[in-house]
N, C-alpha and C positions, 0 to 999 in steps of 0.2 A: 913220610915226609920227600923221599927221593922220586916217588911217583909224583907228587905234585911240579916239583921241578921238570920233571922230563915233560909233564903237562905242559907248564909254562912256557919251556923250551922251545916244544914242537909249534906251540901258538905261536911264538916271535918266528920261528923260523917260515911258519907259511904265511905270515904279514910280509917277510920280508923278500920271500918267493914274488908274493903279489906285486911290490912294489918295481920291483925288477923286469918281472914280465911287463908291467904297463910300460913302464919307458920304452919295453923293445918295439910292442906294440906301436906305440906312436911314434918309434922311429921311422915305421914303417914309411914305403909311397904312399901317397895318400890322393892318388890319380891328377886328372887334368882339372881346370877351372870349374867346369859345368859339374864334375861328381863333388868337388868342393863344396859348391855354392847347396846342393842340395844336401849334402850331410850336416852342413849348417842350419837348415831347414829344421830337420831332424831333430838336434842338438839342442836346438832353442824351445821348438815345440815340447819335448822332455821335459827339460829342467823347468820351463811354465808350470805344466801338470804337477810336477813333485814340489816346487814351492808352494804352491796351492794346496796340494793333500797333504805337506808336511805343516802348513800355518794351522789347517784344523785341526791336525793330531796333534800337536803342540799343546793347545786347550782342554784337548782331552786327556792328555796326560798329565796335566798338572792338575786337573779336577780329581784323576783317578788317585796321582800321591798323595794329595791331602787326606782323603777318606781314608788310603788305606796308614798313614801315619794314623790318625784319629783313634778311627775304630780296629785296628788290628794292633799296630805295635804300642801304643801306649793306653789301650783300655785291655784287649783280649789277653796277649802275651802277659802282661804285668799278672793280669786278675789270676793265670794260670801257673804264677810262677817261672815263665818259661823267659829265663835272663842269664842262662850261662853264655858262655863264651865271651871274647872282645867285645868293645864296642856296646856292651848291650844296652846302654840309655840311649842310644839312636836309634832313628825308626827305623830298622833296619830293610824290614821289607818294602816300605815304601822307596828306601835309595836304589834297593837291588832292583825294583818295577821301574825306575827313571833309567836305573844304566839298561835294563833291557831295551828297554823301548828305544832309546836313544843308538844301543847298538844294533839293533833290526834296523833301524833307518838306514844307518850308516852302512851298513852290508850293502843294501839294497841298491843306496844311492852312488857306492862306489863300483859295481857291477854295471850299474847302468851308464856311470861316466866312461867306462874302457869303453863297453858296445857301441855307443853311438859314435866312438870314434874306429872302432874297430870295422865298425859296416865298410866304408867307403875303403879303406886297405884291404880288404879282403875282396872288394871288386875289383882294386887295381890288381890284387895279385891272381886272379881267375883270369886275369888278362893271359897269364904267363903258360898256368897251368892246374890242375884241379888240388893236386900236395900243397903248394905251397898257399892256396886259399882255405884249404882245410887246415892247415898252422895255425894261421893268423886268426882264422876265427876260433879253434880251439882255444888257442891261447888267451883270447879274451874272455874264454867261459872260465879259465884253470883262474884267472884272477879272481873272477865273481867265487870257485871253488874254496878258493883258498883264503880267500877274505873273511868267507863266511863262516869257516871251521874254526878260523886264528882270532878272530873277533871273539865268537863265542867263548872258546877255550880258555881266550885269556882274561876275559871278562868274569867268569863260572869260577875259573884258579885264585884269581885275584879275590873274590869276594869272599872263596871259602878261607883262603886264608886270614883274610881282616873278620870275619867272623865266628869261625871257628864251630859252624854251625850250618846244617842242611836250611832250615826250617828258608831262612830269608831266601833263599835260592829259589822259592817258589815264587817267589816278587820276580827275579828276574824272568821265570819261564812266562808269566802272567806278561811281564811288557813286551816280551818277544811276540806274546801271542798275540795279543791284543793289537799292536802295530802291523803284524802280519797280515790278520782278516782284512783290514781296511788297506790295506795295500794292495792284495790280491783280489778285494769286490771291487776298489778303485779304480784299479789298472786293468782288470779284467772287462768292467762295464765300457771303457774308456777303449780298449785295442781291440773289442767285439762292434762295440758302435760303427767306428771307424771301418773295421774287416768289410760288414755286414750293407752298409751304404755304400762301401766301394764297389762291391760286387756286385748287387742286387742293379743299380743304374750303371755301372761303366760296363762290367761283362755281360751282363743277360740282358738289358735296356736297349745301350748303346753299342754294344757288341766290339768292343775297345779290350786291349789284352789288359792282363793283370797287372798294374803300378805301371798302366799308361800316364806321360803329364800331363794328358788331357784331362785328367780326374779329378777333381778336386778334393776328394776324400784321401788320394793315394801318399802323401805325405803324414797325414793323420794317421793312416794304417801303419806307414813306416813307425812314428811316432808310437802309438799302441803297442808295435811289437816289443818297444823297449820299457814302457812304465808296465805294463803286464808281463810280459813275458821274463823278463830280465828282473826291475825293480821288485815288481811282486812277487815273483818266482824266488829272487833270495830271499827276502824276508820271510814267504815261507817256508823254505827249507831251513834256514837260519833257526827258526822258533821249531821246528821238527827235532834238530839237533841239538840245540837246548835243551829241548822239553825231554829227551829221552835219557838224556844224561841227568837231570833233574829229577824226573820219575827212579829213575835208578838209585840213585844217594837217597833220596823219599823212603827208598824200602832195605837202605842196608840196615835201618834199627832191627827188621827184620833178623838179619842175617848176624848183625851183631850181637843183638841178647836172645835169642830163643828162635824160633820154629816159626812162631806167629800166630798162634793157635789161642795164647794170652797175651798176646801185644795188642790185638785190635779192639778184645774185650776192655782193658784199660783205659784207651784212649790216648794219645801219644803224648799228652802233660805230664800223664804219671808214670813214665818209664825209667827205669832205673838209668841213672848217670852212664853214658858212653864215652869213650874215648872219639871223639871225630874225625882223628887221624889214621884212626884204624883201616885196614884194608878194602873191608867193604864199601865203607863212603869214598875212597879215592880210586878204586878199582874202576868205576866208570870216566874218570878224567885220562889213567892211564892209557885204557884201552882207545880213548878217543884220539890221545897223543901220538900213540903209535899208528893209529889208522892216518893222521896226518904224514909222517915219514914212509908210508906206504903208499899213499895218494900221492904225493911228488915222484918217486920212484916213477909210478902209473902212467902220469901226464908226459914222459920222455917217451911211452913206446907207442905212441898214436901216429901212424904213418901209414901211408896208401899210395899205391901204384896209379901213373896217370890215367889209364884206361879202367880203373875200379867200376863196376858195376854196384848196385846197392848191399847187394850180399858182402863184399869184398868192404866196401866202407863201413858196413854193421862190424865187422869182424876186426876194423883198424880201432874201433873206439873198444869193443869187448878186450882187444888186446891189452888194452892199459886199466883198463873195470878188474878183468878176472887177475892179474898180476897183481894189480894194489891188493884183492881178497887175498890171493895167496900168500905175500908179503904180510897181511896182518894176522893170518892162524900163523903163520911162523915167530913172530915175534910174540903173540899172546901166549903162544905153549912155552916158549921160553921165560915168560913172565912170570907164568904158572910155576915152572921148576923152580926159578931163583926167589920166589917170596913162597915157595911151600904151600901153595895152594890148593883146594879140591879142583879136581879136575871135570868135575860138573860145570866149572865157569868156563873153561875152554870149551867145551862139547855146546853151550850155551850161544858160547859166541861163535861158532860154529852152523849152528841151527839158524841163527839171524842169518849171517851170510848169506848160506843155501836157500834159505825162505826169499829172499830179498831178489838172489839172482832167478828161483824159479819163478817168481811175482813178475820180473823183467822179461823173464822169456817168454812168459805166455802171453804179455801184454803186447810184445814183437811180433807174436802169431797175429794174434787178432786186431793189429791195426798195420803193419806192414805189407807195400803191395807186391810183395815178392810172394807172398804166402797165402794160401785158396781162399780164406775168408772174406779179405777185400777184394779178391780178384770176382769172385760172385757177388760180392756190394756192387761190383761196378756193373757185371752183365745185367743184374738186377736194373740198372739207368735206363736201358734200352725199353722199355714199357714206362717209363715217366717217373717222374718226380715222388709220387706215392708210393710205390712199389720200392725204390731207392728208399725212404723215409722208412717203412716198416721192414726192411731188413737189417737196415742199420739198428735200430732200436731191438729187434730179436740178436740179434751179435753182440751189442753190448750186454745186455741179462746175459744171456749165455756166457762172457768172458768173463762173469765172477763168478765162475765155479770154480776154477783152478787157483785164482789168488785167494779167495777165503778159507778150500778146503786147506790150502798150506798154512795160512797162517793158524788156522784152527789145531792141525799138527804141531805147526812150531810152539802152541800156546802150550799143549799139551808135553809134549816132549820136555820143552826148558823146566816144564813145572817138577815133572820129575826128576830133572838132573840138580837143581837149584831149588825148587821153592818158587815164591812168588817173586823173589830177587831175580831169580834166572830169566822169569818172563820179561823182566825191564833190560835185561841185559843183554837179550837176544836183539831188542831193539836196537842198542848202541852198537851191536855186532852189526845190523843190517846196515846202521848208517856210518860205520867208521869210515868207510871210504868215501864218504861224501865229496870229500876235495877231488876228486876223479868223477863221480859218478854226476855230479851237478856240473862240472866243465863239458860233459858232453851232452849236458841239456840246455846249458845255459849257450852253447855255440847256437844251437836252432834259429833264435833271432838274429842273431847276426848274418846267419847267411840268407836268411829270410830278406833282412833288411839290403844286404849285396845286391841281391837279384834286381830290388826296386829300382837302387841308384842304378844298376845296369841299364836297366830297361828306359829311365827317365834319363840319362845318358847317352841312348842311342850307341851301346858298345857292340861290338859284334857278335852274331847271334853263341857262337861258342861260351862265350862269358857266361850268357844266362843259362846254356844247358849246364855248364859246370856248377853254379850257383842253384840251379833248380834240383841239380843230383842231390847236394848239401843240405837245399831247405827239405828235401823228401825226407832224408836222414833224419833230421832234425824234428821233425816230427813223429818220427819212430822213439828216438832219444826222449824227448819230450814226453810223450805218454810214457815211455818206460819210466822214466822219475815220478811221474806222478802214484803209479803203482807203488815205487819204492816209499814215498811219502804218506801213501794210503796207510800201505802193508805197517810200516813203524807207527803210524796214527793209531791203527788199532791198538798195537803192542803197547805203545807209550799210555793210550787214555786209558785202559784197564789198569796199569799201574798207579796210575794217578788216582783211580777209583777205589784201588786198595788202600793206598794213602789216604785219601777222604774217610775213608772206612776206620783207620787207625785214628785220626783226628777227632772222628765225632763218637767214635767209642762203637761202632755196630759193628756186631759179631756176625750178624747174617740179615738179606735183603729176603723177607718173606712177602713171594707171590700172592700169598693167601690174605695179605692184609692191604686192605683198601688203599692206604696211602700210598705204598711201593706200585701198585697196580694203576694208581691214576697217573705216578711219576713214569714208569715203564710207558705208558701210551703217550704221553705227552712230550716223552725222550725220542721215541719214535717218531711223533709229527716234528719235530724240530726242524730234522735235515730237508725234510720235503716244504715247511715253509719258508727256510730260509733259500731253497734252489727255487722257489716261485718267486720269492723278491727278487733276485739277481736276475732271472732269465726276465722276468718282467722289467726289470731296470734295463737291459739290454733291450729288448725290444724297443722301448720307449724311447731310448738315447738313438738306435738304430734309423728310428721313423725321421728324428727332425733330422738325422746327417742325409737320409734318401731324400728328404722333402728341401734341402739345402743342395744337394748336389743336380737334383732337378730343376732347380728354377735357375741354376746357373747356367745349365745346357739351354732351359728354354729362353729365357732372357738375354744370353749372350752366343749366341751359335756360331759364332765366328771360334768357339773354343775347339770346335770338333776339326776344321781346316788350318788351323793355328793362326789365325787373322788377331782372335784374340785372346788373352790368359786367364787361366782360371786362380780363382782366388782360394789357395788351400790356408789361409791364416784364417777366416773365418770357419770352414770347417774343424780347423784345429780347437779353436774356442769354443764350439757346439760340444765336441767330445770330452773337452775339459769341463767344463760346466756341467753338462750331465751326471760324468764319472762322480764329480766330489758330493752335488746334489746327493745321487741314487746309492751313496753307500754307506749313508749314515743309520739308516734305518737297520740293514743286515748287521751292520757292526756292533749298535746298540742291543741288538736283541740277545747276540750271542753273549750278551754280558749281564743285560738285567736278566735275563729267564731265569736261569740258576739261581739267582739271590732269590729274587720272588719265588721261587719255588720253595726253596730253604723256609724263605721267614713265613710265608705262608700256610706250607702244609707240613714241613716239618722235613728233618735229617734224612729219613729214612726214603719220603718222596724225592730227595735230590738223588739220592743214591738210587733209586730206579730210574729218574730222567736220566743219569749219565749210562745205563745199563740199554736204556731203551735207545739212545743215542747212537752209541755205538756201532750198536746191532744195525740197525736202519740204517746210519749215514754212510757206514763205510761201505752196502752194495750200493746204493744210490750212487756213491763217487765212483766207484770203478766202472760201474756202467754207464756212466754220464761221458768219464774221462777215454772209454775205450769206444765208446758210440760216434763219440765226436772224432778221435783219430782216424776210425775205420772210415769215416765218410770224409774227411780231409784225403786221405791218401788214395780213396775210390777216384777221385776226381784226376788226382795227380796219375794215379793209372792211365786214365780214360788222354789226359794229355799227353802219354807218351805215346800216342796213334792206335793205343786199342778202343776198339766200339768206336768206331769214327774218328776219333782224337778231336781236337779243340775246336770250338765252333757249332759241332753237330747237337742234334738234339739229345742222345746220351748225355753231352759236357754239358748243356743247362740244366738237364736234369741234376747232374751231380754236383754243379755250382748250388742249387738250391739243398740237396742235403748236406754242402758244407756249410751252406750258410746255417741253417738248425743246427747242426755238430758245433760250430766255431763257439758259442756259450755254454755249450756243453763244457766242453774240454777245457778251456782256457778260463771259462768265468766261473760258473757253478760249480763244477767236478770236482777242481783244486781247492776251492775254499770250503769244502767240505769237511775234508781232512783236519785243517785248521780250525773250523766250528767243533770238531769234537773234542781235541783236546784243551781249546779255550775254556769249553764249558766246564771240563774237566778242571782247570788251573783257577778256575776261577771257585768252585767249589772246593777245592784244598785250601786255596788262600783266605776267602769268607767262611768255610767251616765251621770255624770254632763257635763263630756268632747264631751258630741255629742249634748248640749243645743243650 
C-alpha cells in the first residue's frame, strides 16, 4: 500500500508542478500587438480543430463503452466468475475505458493549451537571447510531460485502489490507445496537409520564405504543429506510458503465482486467487512514481549558453534526461533493498533505460545534421530531388538496425533476469523519465511556431536565427522521442500478447498451423495498409490545400505585393475538414480487424496477427520516422548556407524531400506504434469472446 501512496503522491506533485509552470509561462511577455494577433489566430484554429475532433470521438467512445459493458463486463466476466475485488457489480472495464479516453484527451488538450500560448512568448524571449527562449519553450514542454505522467499515474492508481484488480485497467489502456490513434492520425493529417501545401506553393513555386505572412497556408501550418505535434503526440505518449504500466501489471500474475508455464495453459480466469496489493502488481506504479520525482529534478538542469551550437543545445537537453535516468536507477535500487526484491527487477529497469538511450542516440545520429548521414544526404540534393529521396529511403532502412538489435538484446536480457515480467518492466523503465523526455520533445513545435511568428511579425533576423536553432534541435529531439515510443511499443505489445495468451489459454503459437500462419501474414500486412491509408490521406488533404493556395495567389495577385491580404481562415477550414474525414477509416480499422480475425478465424489466428504486426510494424515505423527526420534536417543543413543555401537548386530538391518526409515522420510513422499496442489491447480486452 505504501507503494501505491508514493505513486499517488508523485502524480499529484506532477500535476501541481504543471499548474505552477503553466501560470509562470503565461505570465511572461507576449510581444507586441502584431505578435499577439498572430498567436490568437493560431489559438483559435487549434481550438476549433480539437472541438470538431473531440465531438466525433465522444460518439465513438460512448458506443465502445456500451459494447464493453454489455459483452465484457456483464457477460464474459460473469460467465467466467471473474467477480473478485471491490465494486465487482459495476461495469468496471467500461468505466476504466471511459476514464482512459477522457484522460488521454485531457492530456492532449492541456499540452496544446500551453503550447499555443508559449509560442509567442518564446518569440518574444528570442529577442533577448537563446537561453531565455529555450527556457520558455522547454517549460511549456515540461507542462505536457508532467501532465501526461501525472494524469496517467493518478487514474491508474485510483482505479486500482477502487477495483483491487488489474483486469479492468486493460480498459483504461484501451481508452487511451483508441483516443491516441485518432488524435495522432487526425492531427498528423492536418499538420502535414498544411505544411506540404505551404511548402509546395510558397517555397517552391512562389519563392517566398517559410512562414511568410503572404502564404495563406502559414497559419494552418502553425496550427497543425500544435494539433499534431503537441496534442496528438501528448495522447500518443500518454497511451505508451499507460500501456507499459498496465502490461506489466497484467503479467504480475506470472510473478505472483509461478513461472508462467502452467499459467498460460490454464487461462487467466482459472488462476488461483492472489493478493492484488502484492509487490509485482504495484511495482510498475512505484517505479513510475519515482520516475516522476527524478524527471522533476531533470527539468531544472536544462540550460544553454548564448552562443551554443547544435551539439551544445543537444547536451543541454541530455543533461536533464541523463540526470533523471541516473536518479531513477538510484531510487529503484533503494526500493529493491527496502522491499527485499530480487535484483533482477533493478537490472530489468536498468536495461530498459539503457536501451532507450541507445535507441535515442542512434536516432540522433541518423537524423541530426551535425552527423555524417544527414550531411551526405544533403550533398545528394546537388543532383536533384530523385537522388535525395533515394538516399533518404536507404538511410531510413539502415537506421532500423541498431534500434531493432537493441530491442532484441533488451528482450533477451530482461527475460533471463526476470522472465516475461522483466520484459514488460523494461518498458516501464524506458518510459519512467517520460516527464522530462517528453518535455524535450514537446518544446520543438513551440520553437517552430515561435519562428513562424517571428517571420510573420517581421522581427529582426537574429530572432529567427535563434528560433531556427531551437526548431532544428526540436526536429532531432522529436525523432528521438519517436524512437523511444517505438522501442517501448515493441516491449509493451509483446507483454500484451503474452497477456492475451494467458486470457485465451494459448500455450504455443505453432507457425505450422494454417490459422496462425494466416494471422501472422495479416498482422504483417496491417502496418502497410495503415501507412498507405494515412499517407494517402495526407496526399489528398495536401492537394486540396495546394489548390486553395494557388487559387488565392491567382485570383488575388495583390497578395504578393501586400496590397491584398490572404485568407488563412479558408486554409484552416480545409485542413480541419480533411483531417477529420480522413482519420476515421484508419482508426476504425485498428479496432475492427483484431476482433474480426478472432471471431472469424480463431484465437490462435489473432495471436499470429499480433506477432506479425509487431515484427513488421516496428521496422516500418522506425524507417519512416528516421527517414522523415533526416530529410527535414538535410533541408535545414542546406539552409545554414551549405550546398548553395536557401533558394538554390539543392535547396529546392531538399524541400521536395522534406515534403515526402513530412507524412513519414509526423503522420504514418508515429501512428504505427499506437497501432501495434491498440491491436494488442483490443485482443486482450475482447480475447475472452474467442475462447
